[in-house]
MIGU-348017 format. One record per residue: x, z, y of N, C-alpha, C, CB in turn; residue in one letter. Coordinates in steps of 0.1 Angstrom, whole numbers. Glycine has a CB too. Layout:
N
<atom n_xx="X" n_zz="Z" n_yy="Y" ca_xx="X" ca_zz="Z" ca_yy="Y" c_xx="X" c_zz="Z" c_yy="Y" cb_xx="X" cb_zz="Z" cb_yy="Y" resn="a"/>
...
END
This chain:
91
<atom n_xx="-690" n_zz="568" n_yy="242" ca_xx="-691" ca_zz="569" ca_yy="257" c_xx="-686" c_zz="557" c_yy="264" cb_xx="-682" cb_zz="581" cb_yy="261" resn="m"/>
<atom n_xx="-694" n_zz="551" n_yy="272" ca_xx="-691" ca_zz="539" ca_yy="280" c_xx="-682" c_zz="542" c_yy="291" cb_xx="-704" cb_zz="532" cb_yy="284" resn="h"/>
<atom n_xx="-672" n_zz="534" n_yy="293" ca_xx="-662" ca_zz="536" ca_yy="304" c_xx="-665" c_zz="525" c_yy="314" cb_xx="-647" cb_zz="535" cb_yy="299" resn="k"/>
<atom n_xx="-661" n_zz="528" n_yy="327" ca_xx="-662" ca_zz="518" ca_yy="337" c_xx="-649" c_zz="509" c_yy="336" cb_xx="-663" cb_zz="524" cb_yy="351" resn="q"/>
<atom n_xx="-651" n_zz="496" n_yy="337" ca_xx="-640" ca_zz="487" ca_yy="336" c_xx="-636" c_zz="482" c_yy="350" cb_xx="-643" cb_zz="475" cb_yy="327" resn="i"/>
<atom n_xx="-623" n_zz="483" n_yy="354" ca_xx="-618" ca_zz="479" ca_yy="367" c_xx="-608" c_zz="468" c_yy="364" cb_xx="-612" cb_zz="491" cb_yy="375" resn="v"/>
<atom n_xx="-610" n_zz="457" n_yy="371" ca_xx="-601" ca_zz="445" ca_yy="369" c_xx="-590" c_zz="445" c_yy="380" cb_xx="-608" cb_zz="432" cb_yy="369" resn="f"/>
<atom n_xx="-577" n_zz="446" n_yy="377" ca_xx="-567" ca_zz="446" ca_yy="387" c_xx="-564" c_zz="431" c_yy="390" cb_xx="-554" cb_zz="453" cb_yy="382" resn="t"/>
<atom n_xx="-558" n_zz="429" n_yy="402" ca_xx="-554" ca_zz="415" ca_yy="406" c_xx="-545" c_zz="408" c_yy="396" cb_xx="-547" cb_zz="415" cb_yy="420" resn="k"/>
<atom n_xx="-536" n_zz="416" n_yy="390" ca_xx="-526" ca_zz="410" ca_yy="380" c_xx="-534" c_zz="406" c_yy="368" cb_xx="-515" cb_zz="421" cb_yy="377" resn="k"/>
<atom n_xx="-543" n_zz="414" n_yy="364" ca_xx="-551" ca_zz="411" ca_yy="352" c_xx="-559" c_zz="398" c_yy="354" cb_xx="-561" cb_zz="422" cb_yy="348" resn="f"/>
<atom n_xx="-565" n_zz="397" n_yy="366" ca_xx="-573" ca_zz="385" ca_yy="369" c_xx="-565" c_zz="373" c_yy="369" cb_xx="-580" cb_zz="387" cb_yy="383" resn="i"/>
<atom n_xx="-553" n_zz="374" n_yy="375" ca_xx="-543" ca_zz="362" ca_yy="375" c_xx="-540" c_zz="358" c_yy="360" cb_xx="-530" cb_zz="365" cb_yy="383" resn="r"/>
<atom n_xx="-537" n_zz="368" n_yy="352" ca_xx="-533" ca_zz="366" ca_yy="338" c_xx="-544" c_zz="359" c_yy="330" cb_xx="-528" cb_zz="378" cb_yy="331" resn="s"/>
<atom n_xx="-556" n_zz="364" n_yy="333" ca_xx="-568" ca_zz="359" ca_yy="326" c_xx="-570" c_zz="344" c_yy="329" cb_xx="-581" cb_zz="367" cb_yy="330" resn="m"/>
<atom n_xx="-568" n_zz="341" n_yy="342" ca_xx="-570" ca_zz="327" ca_yy="346" c_xx="-561" c_zz="317" c_yy="339" cb_xx="-569" cb_zz="326" cb_yy="361" resn="k"/>
<atom n_xx="-549" n_zz="322" n_yy="335" ca_xx="-539" ca_zz="314" ca_yy="328" c_xx="-543" c_zz="311" c_yy="314" cb_xx="-526" cb_zz="320" cb_yy="329" resn="r"/>
<atom n_xx="-552" n_zz="318" n_yy="308" ca_xx="-556" ca_zz="316" ca_yy="294" c_xx="-567" c_zz="305" c_yy="293" cb_xx="-562" cb_zz="329" cb_yy="289" resn="l"/>
<atom n_xx="-567" n_zz="299" n_yy="282" ca_xx="-577" ca_zz="289" ca_yy="279" c_xx="-591" c_zz="295" c_yy="279" cb_xx="-575" cb_zz="281" cb_yy="265" resn="s"/>
<atom n_xx="-601" n_zz="287" n_yy="281" ca_xx="-615" ca_zz="293" ca_yy="281" c_xx="-619" c_zz="300" c_yy="268" cb_xx="-625" cb_zz="281" cb_yy="284" resn="r"/>
<atom n_xx="-614" n_zz="294" n_yy="257" ca_xx="-617" ca_zz="301" ca_yy="244" c_xx="-611" c_zz="314" c_yy="243" cb_xx="-613" cb_zz="291" cb_yy="232" resn="s"/>
<atom n_xx="-598" n_zz="315" n_yy="248" ca_xx="-591" ca_zz="328" ca_yy="248" c_xx="-598" c_zz="338" c_yy="257" cb_xx="-576" cb_zz="327" cb_yy="251" resn="l"/>
<atom n_xx="-602" n_zz="333" n_yy="269" ca_xx="-609" ca_zz="342" ca_yy="278" c_xx="-622" c_zz="348" c_yy="272" cb_xx="-613" cb_zz="334" cb_yy="291" resn="q"/>
<atom n_xx="-629" n_zz="340" n_yy="264" ca_xx="-641" ca_zz="345" ca_yy="258" c_xx="-637" c_zz="356" c_yy="248" cb_xx="-648" cb_zz="334" cb_yy="251" resn="q"/>
<atom n_xx="-627" n_zz="354" n_yy="241" ca_xx="-622" ca_zz="364" ca_yy="231" c_xx="-618" c_zz="377" c_yy="238" cb_xx="-610" cb_zz="359" cb_yy="222" resn="i"/>
<atom n_xx="-611" n_zz="376" n_yy="249" ca_xx="-607" ca_zz="387" ca_yy="257" c_xx="-620" c_zz="395" c_yy="262" cb_xx="-598" cb_zz="383" cb_yy="269" resn="v"/>
<atom n_xx="-629" n_zz="387" n_yy="267" ca_xx="-642" ca_zz="393" ca_yy="272" c_xx="-649" c_zz="401" c_yy="261" cb_xx="-651" cb_zz="383" cb_yy="278" resn="e"/>
<atom n_xx="-649" n_zz="396" n_yy="249" ca_xx="-655" ca_zz="403" ca_yy="238" c_xx="-647" c_zz="416" c_yy="235" cb_xx="-655" cb_zz="394" cb_yy="225" resn="e"/>
<atom n_xx="-634" n_zz="416" n_yy="235" ca_xx="-626" ca_zz="428" ca_yy="233" c_xx="-628" c_zz="438" c_yy="244" cb_xx="-611" cb_zz="424" cb_yy="232" resn="k"/>
<atom n_xx="-630" n_zz="433" n_yy="256" ca_xx="-632" ca_zz="443" ca_yy="267" c_xx="-646" c_zz="450" c_yy="265" cb_xx="-632" cb_zz="435" cb_yy="281" resn="i"/>
<atom n_xx="-656" n_zz="442" n_yy="260" ca_xx="-669" ca_zz="448" ca_yy="257" c_xx="-667" c_zz="459" c_yy="247" cb_xx="-679" cb_zz="438" cb_yy="253" resn="a"/>
<atom n_xx="-659" n_zz="456" n_yy="236" ca_xx="-657" ca_zz="466" ca_yy="226" c_xx="-650" c_zz="478" c_yy="232" cb_xx="-649" cb_zz="460" cb_yy="214" resn="l"/>
<atom n_xx="-640" n_zz="476" n_yy="240" ca_xx="-632" ca_zz="487" ca_yy="246" c_xx="-641" c_zz="495" c_yy="255" cb_xx="-620" cb_zz="481" cb_yy="254" resn="l"/>
<atom n_xx="-650" n_zz="489" n_yy="262" ca_xx="-659" ca_zz="497" ca_yy="271" c_xx="-668" c_zz="506" c_yy="263" cb_xx="-667" cb_zz="487" cb_yy="280" resn="k"/>
<atom n_xx="-673" n_zz="500" n_yy="252" ca_xx="-683" ca_zz="508" ca_yy="244" c_xx="-677" c_zz="518" c_yy="235" cb_xx="-691" cb_zz="498" cb_yy="236" resn="g"/>
<atom n_xx="-665" n_zz="515" n_yy="229" ca_xx="-658" ca_zz="524" ca_yy="220" c_xx="-643" c_zz="521" c_yy="220" cb_xx="-664" cb_zz="523" cb_yy="206" resn="n"/>
<atom n_xx="-635" n_zz="528" n_yy="229" ca_xx="-621" ca_zz="525" ca_yy="229" c_xx="-614" c_zz="527" c_yy="216" cb_xx="-615" cb_zz="534" cb_yy="240" resn="p"/>
<atom n_xx="-620" n_zz="534" n_yy="207" ca_xx="-613" ca_zz="537" ca_yy="194" c_xx="-618" c_zz="527" c_yy="183" cb_xx="-616" cb_zz="551" cb_yy="189" resn="a"/>
<atom n_xx="-625" n_zz="516" n_yy="187" ca_xx="-630" ca_zz="506" ca_yy="177" c_xx="-618" c_zz="501" c_yy="169" cb_xx="-637" cb_zz="495" cb_yy="185" resn="y"/>
<atom n_xx="-619" n_zz="501" n_yy="156" ca_xx="-607" ca_zz="498" ca_yy="147" c_xx="-600" c_zz="485" c_yy="150" cb_xx="-612" cb_zz="499" cb_yy="133" resn="p"/>
<atom n_xx="-608" n_zz="474" n_yy="152" ca_xx="-601" ca_zz="461" ca_yy="154" c_xx="-593" c_zz="460" c_yy="166" cb_xx="-612" cb_zz="450" cb_yy="154" resn="s"/>
<atom n_xx="-595" n_zz="469" n_yy="176" ca_xx="-587" ca_zz="469" ca_yy="188" c_xx="-572" c_zz="473" c_yy="185" cb_xx="-593" cb_zz="477" cb_yy="199" resn="l"/>
<atom n_xx="-571" n_zz="481" n_yy="175" ca_xx="-557" ca_zz="487" ca_yy="172" c_xx="-550" c_zz="493" c_yy="184" cb_xx="-548" cb_zz="476" cb_yy="166" resn="k"/>
<atom n_xx="-558" n_zz="501" n_yy="191" ca_xx="-553" ca_zz="508" ca_yy="203" c_xx="-541" c_zz="517" c_yy="200" cb_xx="-564" cb_zz="515" cb_yy="210" resn="v"/>
<atom n_xx="-531" n_zz="516" n_yy="209" ca_xx="-520" ca_zz="526" ca_yy="208" c_xx="-514" c_zz="528" c_yy="222" cb_xx="-510" cb_zz="521" cb_yy="197" resn="h"/>
<atom n_xx="-507" n_zz="539" n_yy="223" ca_xx="-501" ca_zz="542" ca_yy="236" c_xx="-489" c_zz="533" c_yy="238" cb_xx="-497" cb_zz="557" cb_yy="237" resn="r"/>
<atom n_xx="-487" n_zz="529" n_yy="251" ca_xx="-475" ca_zz="521" ca_yy="254" c_xx="-464" c_zz="531" c_yy="258" cb_xx="-478" cb_zz="511" cb_yy="267" resn="a"/>
<atom n_xx="-455" n_zz="532" n_yy="248" ca_xx="-445" ca_zz="543" ca_yy="250" c_xx="-434" c_zz="540" c_yy="261" cb_xx="-437" cb_zz="544" cb_yy="237" resn="l"/>
<atom n_xx="-432" n_zz="527" n_yy="264" ca_xx="-422" ca_zz="524" ca_yy="274" c_xx="-427" c_zz="523" c_yy="288" cb_xx="-415" cb_zz="511" cb_yy="270" resn="r"/>
<atom n_xx="-440" n_zz="525" n_yy="290" ca_xx="-446" ca_zz="524" ca_yy="303" c_xx="-443" c_zz="535" c_yy="312" cb_xx="-461" cb_zz="523" cb_yy="302" resn="a"/>
<atom n_xx="-441" n_zz="532" n_yy="325" ca_xx="-439" ca_zz="543" ca_yy="335" c_xx="-451" c_zz="552" c_yy="336" cb_xx="-436" cb_zz="537" cb_yy="349" resn="r"/>
<atom n_xx="-463" n_zz="546" n_yy="336" ca_xx="-476" ca_zz="554" ca_yy="337" c_xx="-479" c_zz="559" c_yy="323" cb_xx="-487" cb_zz="544" cb_yy="342" resn="e"/>
<atom n_xx="-480" n_zz="572" n_yy="321" ca_xx="-482" ca_zz="578" ca_yy="308" c_xx="-495" c_zz="575" c_yy="302" cb_xx="-480" cb_zz="593" cb_yy="309" resn="k"/>
<atom n_xx="-505" n_zz="571" n_yy="309" ca_xx="-518" ca_zz="568" ca_yy="304" c_xx="-520" c_zz="553" c_yy="301" cb_xx="-529" cb_zz="573" cb_yy="313" resn="n"/>
<atom n_xx="-509" n_zz="545" n_yy="299" ca_xx="-510" ca_zz="531" ca_yy="296" c_xx="-511" c_zz="529" c_yy="282" cb_xx="-497" cb_zz="524" cb_yy="301" resn="t"/>
<atom n_xx="-521" n_zz="520" n_yy="278" ca_xx="-525" ca_zz="518" ca_yy="265" c_xx="-524" c_zz="503" c_yy="262" cb_xx="-539" cb_zz="523" cb_yy="261" resn="w"/>
<atom n_xx="-523" n_zz="499" n_yy="249" ca_xx="-522" ca_zz="485" ca_yy="245" c_xx="-533" c_zz="484" c_yy="234" cb_xx="-508" cb_zz="481" cb_yy="239" resn="i"/>
<atom n_xx="-540" n_zz="472" n_yy="235" ca_xx="-549" ca_zz="469" ca_yy="224" c_xx="-547" c_zz="455" c_yy="220" cb_xx="-564" cb_zz="472" cb_yy="227" resn="c"/>
<atom n_xx="-550" n_zz="451" n_yy="208" ca_xx="-549" ca_zz="438" ca_yy="203" c_xx="-561" c_zz="429" c_yy="207" cb_xx="-547" cb_zz="438" cb_yy="187" resn="y"/>
<atom n_xx="-558" n_zz="417" n_yy="212" ca_xx="-569" ca_zz="408" ca_yy="214" c_xx="-570" c_zz="398" c_yy="203" cb_xx="-566" cb_zz="400" cb_yy="228" resn="v"/>
<atom n_xx="-559" n_zz="396" n_yy="196" ca_xx="-558" ca_zz="388" ca_yy="184" c_xx="-544" c_zz="390" c_yy="179" cb_xx="-560" cb_zz="372" cb_yy="188" resn="g"/>
<atom n_xx="-540" n_zz="381" n_yy="170" ca_xx="-526" ca_zz="383" ca_yy="165" c_xx="-515" c_zz="381" c_yy="175" cb_xx="-524" cb_zz="373" cb_yy="153" resn="s"/>
<atom n_xx="-518" n_zz="373" n_yy="185" ca_xx="-507" ca_zz="370" ca_yy="195" c_xx="-509" c_zz="376" c_yy="209" cb_xx="-505" cb_zz="356" cb_yy="195" resn="s"/>
<atom n_xx="-521" n_zz="381" n_yy="212" ca_xx="-524" ca_zz="385" ca_yy="226" c_xx="-526" c_zz="400" c_yy="226" cb_xx="-537" cb_zz="379" cb_yy="231" resn="l"/>
<atom n_xx="-521" n_zz="406" n_yy="237" ca_xx="-522" ca_zz="421" ca_yy="239" c_xx="-529" c_zz="423" c_yy="253" cb_xx="-509" cb_zz="428" cb_yy="239" resn="r"/>
<atom n_xx="-537" n_zz="434" n_yy="254" ca_xx="-543" ca_zz="438" ca_yy="266" c_xx="-538" c_zz="451" c_yy="270" cb_xx="-559" cb_zz="438" cb_yy="264" resn="l"/>
<atom n_xx="-532" n_zz="452" n_yy="282" ca_xx="-527" ca_zz="465" ca_yy="287" c_xx="-536" c_zz="471" c_yy="297" cb_xx="-513" cb_zz="462" cb_yy="294" resn="l"/>
<atom n_xx="-538" n_zz="484" n_yy="296" ca_xx="-547" ca_zz="491" ca_yy="305" c_xx="-543" c_zz="505" c_yy="307" cb_xx="-562" cb_zz="490" cb_yy="299" resn="y"/>
<atom n_xx="-548" n_zz="511" n_yy="318" ca_xx="-546" ca_zz="525" ca_yy="321" c_xx="-559" c_zz="532" c_yy="321" cb_xx="-538" cb_zz="526" cb_yy="335" resn="i"/>
<atom n_xx="-559" n_zz="544" n_yy="315" ca_xx="-572" ca_zz="552" ca_yy="315" c_xx="-570" c_zz="563" c_yy="325" cb_xx="-574" cb_zz="558" cb_yy="301" resn="v"/>
<atom n_xx="-580" n_zz="564" n_yy="334" ca_xx="-580" ca_zz="575" ca_yy="344" c_xx="-595" c_zz="580" c_yy="345" cb_xx="-575" cb_zz="570" cb_yy="358" resn="k"/>
<atom n_xx="-597" n_zz="591" n_yy="340" ca_xx="-610" ca_zz="597" ca_yy="340" c_xx="-620" c_zz="588" c_yy="331" cb_xx="-616" cb_zz="598" cb_yy="354" resn="g"/>
<atom n_xx="-631" n_zz="584" n_yy="337" ca_xx="-640" ca_zz="576" ca_yy="330" c_xx="-638" c_zz="561" c_yy="333" cb_xx="-654" cb_zz="579" cb_yy="334" resn="d"/>
<atom n_xx="-627" n_zz="557" n_yy="338" ca_xx="-624" ca_zz="543" ca_yy="341" c_xx="-612" c_zz="538" c_yy="333" cb_xx="-621" cb_zz="542" cb_yy="356" resn="s"/>
<atom n_xx="-613" n_zz="525" n_yy="330" ca_xx="-603" ca_zz="517" ca_yy="323" c_xx="-598" c_zz="507" c_yy="333" cb_xx="-607" cb_zz="511" cb_yy="310" resn="i"/>
<atom n_xx="-586" n_zz="507" n_yy="337" ca_xx="-580" ca_zz="498" ca_yy="347" c_xx="-572" c_zz="487" c_yy="339" cb_xx="-571" cb_zz="505" cb_yy="357" resn="y"/>
<atom n_xx="-578" n_zz="475" n_yy="338" ca_xx="-571" ca_zz="465" ca_yy="330" c_xx="-559" c_zz="460" c_yy="338" cb_xx="-581" cb_zz="453" cb_yy="328" resn="l"/>
<atom n_xx="-548" n_zz="460" n_yy="332" ca_xx="-535" ca_zz="457" ca_yy="339" c_xx="-530" c_zz="443" c_yy="337" cb_xx="-525" cb_zz="467" cb_yy="335" resn="q"/>
<atom n_xx="-530" n_zz="439" n_yy="324" ca_xx="-525" ca_zz="426" ca_yy="321" c_xx="-530" c_zz="421" c_yy="307" cb_xx="-509" cb_zz="426" cb_yy="321" resn="d"/>
<atom n_xx="-530" n_zz="408" n_yy="305" ca_xx="-533" ca_zz="403" ca_yy="292" c_xx="-524" c_zz="391" c_yy="290" cb_xx="-548" cb_zz="398" cb_yy="291" resn="v"/>
<atom n_xx="-518" n_zz="390" n_yy="278" ca_xx="-509" ca_zz="379" ca_yy="275" c_xx="-503" c_zz="381" c_yy="261" cb_xx="-499" cb_zz="378" cb_yy="285" resn="g"/>
<atom n_xx="-493" n_zz="373" n_yy="258" ca_xx="-486" ca_zz="374" ca_yy="246" c_xx="-479" c_zz="388" c_yy="244" cb_xx="-476" cb_zz="363" cb_yy="244" resn="p"/>
<atom n_xx="-474" n_zz="391" n_yy="232" ca_xx="-468" ca_zz="404" ca_yy="230" c_xx="-457" c_zz="407" c_yy="239" cb_xx="-463" cb_zz="404" cb_yy="215" resn="h"/>
<atom n_xx="-450" n_zz="396" n_yy="245" ca_xx="-439" ca_zz="398" ca_yy="254" c_xx="-442" c_zz="406" c_yy="266" cb_xx="-434" cb_zz="385" cb_yy="258" resn="g"/>
<atom n_xx="-455" n_zz="407" n_yy="270" ca_xx="-458" ca_zz="415" ca_yy="282" c_xx="-455" c_zz="430" c_yy="280" cb_xx="-473" cb_zz="413" cb_yy="286" resn="i"/>
<atom n_xx="-455" n_zz="434" n_yy="267" ca_xx="-452" ca_zz="448" ca_yy="264" c_xx="-437" c_zz="450" c_yy="267" cb_xx="-455" cb_zz="451" cb_yy="249" resn="v"/>
<atom n_xx="-429" n_zz="440" n_yy="265" ca_xx="-414" ca_zz="442" ca_yy="268" c_xx="-411" c_zz="445" c_yy="282" cb_xx="-407" cb_zz="430" cb_yy="263" resn="d"/>
<atom n_xx="-420" n_zz="441" n_yy="291" ca_xx="-417" ca_zz="443" ca_yy="306" c_xx="-423" c_zz="455" c_yy="312" cb_xx="-423" cb_zz="431" cb_yy="313" resn="h"/>
<atom n_xx="-428" n_zz="464" n_yy="303" ca_xx="-434" ca_zz="476" ca_yy="308" c_xx="-425" c_zz="486" c_yy="315" cb_xx="-441" cb_zz="484" cb_yy="297" resn="l"/>
<atom n_xx="-413" n_zz="487" n_yy="310" ca_xx="-403" ca_zz="496" ca_yy="316" c_xx="-395" c_zz="490" c_yy="328" cb_xx="-394" cb_zz="501" cb_yy="306" resn="g"/>
<atom n_xx="-397" n_zz="477" n_yy="330" ca_xx="-389" ca_zz="470" ca_yy="340" c_xx="-394" c_zz="473" c_yy="354" cb_xx="-390" cb_zz="455" cb_yy="338" resn="a"/>
END
């Protein structure tokens, strides 16, 4: 089932900070996420420390994570960056 992807302002700012090659990798992962959120290489798991209970994390590579919230048929991309972004979820 294909989901609608919504880009938040924070996600767009974080994306602009990445190198072009990393941006391309993120775009590929977003396409996988849109087509099949359970795709194995995404290693999707719930963000347990997040205030929003529907916050999820997927792997972009060994060092990057993509945070998003699922609401209905939409995926709201929240942030992308190093694993440290996960540490700020409860803040």
